[in-house]
C-alpha positions as CSV (number, residue, x, y, z in Angstrom):
1,M,-16.7,3.5,13.2
2,A,-17.5,6.6,15.2
3,E,-19.1,9.5,13.4
4,S,-17.7,13.0,13.6
5,S,-18.9,16.4,12.3
6,R,-15.3,17.5,11.9
7,A,-14.6,18.4,8.2
8,P,-11.5,16.8,6.6
9,G,-8.4,19.0,6.7
10,P,-7.1,20.9,3.7
11,A,-4.6,18.1,2.8
12,L,-7.4,15.6,2.3
13,R,-9.8,17.8,0.3
14,E,-8.3,17.2,-3.1
15,P,-7.7,13.5,-2.6
16,L,-11.2,13.0,-1.3
17,S,-12.7,14.9,-4.2
18,L,-10.8,12.9,-6.8
19,A,-11.6,9.6,-5.1
20,R,-15.3,10.3,-4.7
21,E,-15.5,11.3,-8.4
22,A,-13.9,8.0,-9.4
23,L,-16.1,5.9,-7.1
24,A,-19.2,7.5,-8.4
25,A,-18.7,5.5,-11.6
26,E,-20.1,2.1,-10.7
27,P,-19.3,-0.7,-10.3
28,A,-16.3,0.7,-8.3
29,G,-13.5,-0.6,-6.2
30,L,-10.6,0.3,-4.0
31,L,-7.2,-1.3,-4.6
32,T,-4.4,-0.6,-2.1
33,D,-1.0,-1.7,-1.1
34,F,-0.3,-2.6,2.6
35,D,3.2,-1.8,3.8
36,G,4.0,1.9,3.9
37,T,0.6,2.7,2.5
38,L,-1.9,1.7,5.2
39,S,0.7,0.4,7.7
40,P,3.7,2.4,8.9
41,I,7.0,0.8,8.0
42,V,8.5,-0.8,11.1
43,A,11.8,-2.4,11.9
44,D,10.2,-5.9,12.3
45,P,8.2,-6.6,9.2
46,G,6.2,-9.2,11.1
47,A,4.9,-6.5,13.5
48,A,3.3,-4.4,10.8
49,R,-0.3,-3.4,11.5
50,L,-2.9,-1.1,9.9
51,A,-2.8,2.6,11.0
52,E,-5.5,3.6,13.4
53,G,-9.0,3.8,11.8
54,A,-8.1,1.9,8.6
55,A,-9.6,-1.4,9.6
56,G,-13.0,0.1,10.3
57,A,-12.9,2.1,7.1
58,L,-11.9,-0.9,5.0
59,T,-14.8,-2.9,6.5
60,A,-17.3,-0.2,5.7
61,L,-16.0,0.3,2.2
62,A,-16.1,-3.4,1.5
63,S,-19.8,-3.4,2.3
64,R,-20.4,-0.5,-0.1
65,L,-18.1,-1.0,-3.0
66,T,-18.0,-3.9,-5.5
67,V,-14.6,-4.9,-4.3
68,V,-11.9,-3.8,-1.9
69,A,-8.6,-5.4,-2.5
70,V,-5.2,-5.4,-0.9
71,V,-2.5,-5.9,-3.6
72,T,0.7,-6.6,-1.8
73,G,4.0,-8.3,-1.8
74,R,3.0,-10.1,1.5
75,A,1.9,-13.7,1.5
76,P,-1.9,-13.5,1.4
77,L,-2.7,-15.1,4.8
78,D,-0.1,-12.8,6.4
79,A,-1.8,-9.8,4.8
80,R,-5.2,-11.1,6.0
81,R,-3.9,-11.5,9.6
82,M,-2.3,-8.1,9.6
83,T,-5.4,-6.3,8.3
84,G,-7.9,-8.2,10.4
85,V,-10.5,-7.6,7.7
86,P,-11.7,-10.9,6.2
87,Q,-14.0,-9.2,3.7
88,L,-11.0,-8.1,1.6
89,L,-9.8,-9.7,-1.6
90,V,-6.0,-10.2,-1.2
91,A,-3.7,-10.4,-4.3
92,G,-0.6,-11.5,-2.5
93,N,3.0,-12.2,-3.4
94,H,2.7,-9.5,-6.1
95,G,-0.3,-11.0,-7.6
96,T,0.9,-14.6,-7.8
97,E,-1.4,-15.8,-5.0
98,W,-5.1,-14.9,-4.4
99,L,-7.1,-15.1,-1.2
100,E,-10.8,-14.6,-1.7
101,P,-12.9,-12.8,0.9
102,G,-13.6,-15.2,3.8
103,A,-11.5,-18.0,2.2
104,D,-9.2,-20.1,4.4
105,A,-6.5,-20.8,1.7
106,A,-5.0,-18.9,-1.2
107,T,-4.8,-20.2,-4.8
108,E,-1.6,-19.9,-6.8
109,A,-0.9,-18.7,-10.3
110,P,0.3,-21.4,-12.8
111,G,4.1,-21.7,-12.6
112,A,4.2,-21.0,-8.9
113,A,5.9,-24.3,-8.0
114,D,8.8,-23.6,-10.3
115,A,9.0,-20.0,-9.1
116,R,9.4,-21.2,-5.5
117,R,12.4,-23.3,-6.6
118,R,14.1,-20.4,-8.4
119,V,13.5,-17.9,-5.6
120,A,15.0,-20.4,-3.1
121,L,18.1,-20.6,-5.2
122,V,18.5,-16.8,-5.1
123,L,17.8,-16.6,-1.4
124,A,20.6,-19.1,-0.7
125,R,23.1,-16.6,-2.1
126,V,22.0,-13.7,0.2
127,P,25.0,-12.9,2.4
128,T,24.6,-13.0,6.2
129,A,24.9,-9.6,7.7
130,A,23.9,-7.7,10.8
131,G,20.5,-6.0,10.4
132,V,19.4,-8.1,7.4
133,E,16.2,-10.0,7.7
134,I,14.8,-12.4,5.0
135,E,11.0,-12.6,4.5
136,D,10.6,-15.8,2.6
137,K,7.1,-15.9,1.0
138,G,7.7,-19.0,-1.1
139,V,6.7,-17.6,-4.5
140,S,8.7,-14.4,-3.8
141,A,10.9,-13.0,-1.0
142,T,11.9,-9.7,0.5
143,V,15.3,-9.0,1.9
144,H,15.0,-6.2,4.5
145,Y,18.1,-4.2,5.5
146,R,16.4,-1.2,7.3
147,A,18.0,-2.3,10.6
148,A,21.6,-2.4,9.2
149,G,24.2,0.0,10.5
150,D,25.0,1.2,7.0
151,P,21.9,0.4,4.9
152,E,23.3,1.5,1.5
153,A,26.5,-0.5,1.9
154,T,24.5,-3.5,3.1
155,R,22.2,-3.2,0.0
156,R,25.3,-3.3,-2.3
157,A,26.6,-6.3,-0.4
158,I,23.3,-8.1,-0.8
159,V,23.2,-7.4,-4.6
160,D,26.8,-8.4,-5.1
161,G,26.3,-11.6,-3.1
162,I,23.3,-12.6,-5.2
163,G,25.0,-11.7,-8.4
164,E,23.0,-12.6,-11.6
165,P,19.6,-13.8,-10.5
166,E,18.2,-17.2,-11.7
167,P,16.5,-17.1,-15.1
168,G,12.9,-16.0,-14.6
169,V,13.7,-14.1,-11.4
170,E,14.2,-10.4,-11.0
171,L,15.4,-8.1,-8.2
172,R,13.4,-5.0,-7.5
173,R,14.4,-2.3,-5.1
174,G,12.0,-1.2,-2.4
175,R,12.2,1.0,0.6
176,M,15.2,-0.4,2.5
177,S,14.5,-3.7,0.9
178,I,15.1,-5.9,-2.1
179,E,12.3,-7.8,-3.7
180,I,13.1,-11.2,-5.2
181,R,10.3,-11.9,-7.6
182,P,9.4,-14.3,-10.4
183,V,8.9,-12.9,-13.9
184,G,5.9,-13.7,-16.0
185,I,3.5,-15.3,-13.6
186,G,2.0,-12.2,-12.1
187,D,2.8,-8.7,-10.7
188,K,0.9,-5.9,-9.1
189,G,0.0,-4.5,-12.5
190,S,-1.4,-7.7,-13.9
191,A,-3.3,-8.2,-10.6
192,T,-4.8,-4.8,-10.9
193,R,-5.9,-5.5,-14.5
194,D,-7.4,-8.8,-13.5
195,I,-9.4,-7.2,-10.7
196,I,-10.7,-4.4,-13.0
197,D,-11.7,-7.0,-15.6
198,R,-13.1,-9.6,-13.2
199,F,-15.4,-7.1,-11.5
200,G,-16.1,-5.0,-14.6
201,L,-15.0,-1.9,-12.7
202,R,-15.8,1.5,-14.1
203,G,-14.4,3.4,-11.2
204,A,-11.4,2.7,-9.0
205,V,-9.2,4.3,-6.4
206,V,-5.6,2.8,-6.2
207,M,-3.2,3.6,-3.4
208,G,0.5,2.9,-3.0
209,D,3.8,4.3,-1.6
210,D,6.7,2.6,-3.3
211,I,8.3,1.8,-6.6
212,T,6.8,-1.6,-6.6
213,D,3.3,0.0,-6.7
214,L,4.0,1.8,-9.9
215,D,2.7,-1.3,-11.8
216,M,-0.7,-0.7,-10.1
217,F,-0.6,2.9,-11.0
218,R,0.2,2.2,-14.6
219,A,-2.6,-0.3,-14.9
220,V,-5.2,2.2,-13.7
221,A,-3.7,5.1,-15.8
222,E,-3.8,3.0,-18.9
223,A,-7.4,2.0,-18.4
224,R,-8.3,5.6,-17.7
225,A,-6.6,6.8,-20.8
226,A,-8.5,4.3,-22.8
227,G,-11.8,5.6,-21.5
228,R,-12.6,2.3,-19.7
229,L,-12.2,3.5,-16.2
230,R,-12.6,6.6,-14.0
231,G,-9.6,6.3,-11.8
232,A,-7.9,8.1,-8.9
233,I,-4.2,7.3,-8.1
234,M,-3.2,8.1,-4.6
235,G,0.5,8.2,-3.6
236,V,1.4,7.9,0.1
237,A,4.5,9.3,1.7
238,G,6.4,7.3,4.2
239,S,6.3,7.9,8.0
240,D,9.4,10.0,7.4
241,G,7.4,12.2,4.9
242,E,9.5,11.0,1.9
243,T,8.0,9.9,-1.4
244,P,10.0,8.2,-4.2
245,P,10.0,10.8,-7.0
246,E,8.5,8.2,-9.4
247,V,5.6,7.6,-7.1
248,A,4.9,11.4,-6.7
249,A,5.1,11.9,-10.5
250,A,2.6,9.0,-11.2
251,A,0.1,10.0,-8.5
252,D,-2.9,12.3,-8.9
253,A,-2.6,13.3,-5.3
254,L,-0.3,12.6,-2.3
255,L,-1.2,11.7,1.2
256,E,1.4,12.6,3.8
257,S,1.7,9.3,5.7
258,P,0.0,6.0,6.3
259,E,-1.8,7.7,9.2
260,A,-3.1,10.3,6.7
261,A,-4.1,7.5,4.3
262,A,-6.1,5.9,7.1
263,R,-7.9,9.2,7.8
264,F,-8.5,9.5,4.1
265,L,-10.3,6.1,4.1
266,V,-12.3,7.0,7.2
267,E,-13.6,10.1,5.4
268,L,-14.2,8.2,2.2
269,A,-16.2,5.5,4.0
270,R,-18.5,8.3,5.4
271,G,-19.6,9.1,1.9
């Protein structure tokens, strides 16, 4: 990662100050979402990649911190491929599958086999429509409708087509997407708590952009309120500059885009 004498811009000063204060409490870690946080949202979900500079910063931070983890709705091996950083711990499929740094295969949470069956039954009811793409991750799935001509009408048609989900499965709204997720075998909040406990973290920075990341934010906020953790919660606005109001309300500071989040990590990695 190239060094620079350029000071971070004003928009990064407060987030960096909060993050450095949190990471000074060791052992410390970084937990971050992928899509919309470190990767700009794109029409083709399979084409998502890290914003420029993020890979080098994550690699540097992984060598310095106790843990750097990607907590994502993506399948773990897909997240590994898209980041290109094998040193990361990946809590994929909303915390129901775990990929250890350097490992070749993920491990599943108990109950994953039954969750796959239930998710498949819900997916079979998703109506076919122009601009709708299904990302089937086995233990969970995401129905994307960003490319639809009328996204809101398409969302309603998807929800109506699915009807009442299978027992043990929930629908969660994301950015131009609907998450189909099992209940009770893991989520981003439980994954965050597991990482904090497993590594005995006393300091943590958590990053996310969407409603599905609020579970991560709550986990860090609860540990901080209990005096167990020094935490910094970073919200990230979309490439369009928009931030769900719930995310803005829960964050300690906001980064204006995934590209700004990458610059934030570059500066953080410099110390």
